[in-house]
Every structure is written in C-alpha cells, then in structure tokens.
Residue, then its C-alpha position, 0 to 999 in steps of 0.5 A: m782507079t783500083d780499090n787500092a788507089l782509091a784507098k790511098a787517094p785521101a793521103v795523097r791529096e793531103v801530102l799534095r795540099q801540105g806541099s802547096v802550103d809549104a811552097l807558098a808560105g809567105f806569099g800573099e793572095d795577090e801573089i798566089t793569083t799572079l803566080c797561078a796566072l803566069l804558070r798557066r800562060l807558061n803551060e799554054n806556051l809549052d803546049r803550043m811548042v809541043a804541038e808544033 
C-alpha cells in the first residue's frame, strides 16, 4: 500500500467497524454466528457458480 493509503487505514477500519456495529444492532451473539455461517456458505456457492 502507498504511504497515503497506510495513513488513512485506521480511519477506514473505524468506519467499517462502526458500520458493522450499526448493521448488527439488536442481534445476539448466536444470531451473528449463524448469519456469518450462512453468508460464508452463500459466498462459497457464488464462488462455485463463477468457476463453472
């Protein structure tokens, strides 16, 4: 990464972290775990579709 990008990385990480917090507001830990597992499976299916 460029020096400019490295300098901006902490701010970008914070924006992404806050977005995740906001998007998952009201979800329990079990629900977040389930959601992540489902999204991983969905992504694997999409990867397979692209590879075909």
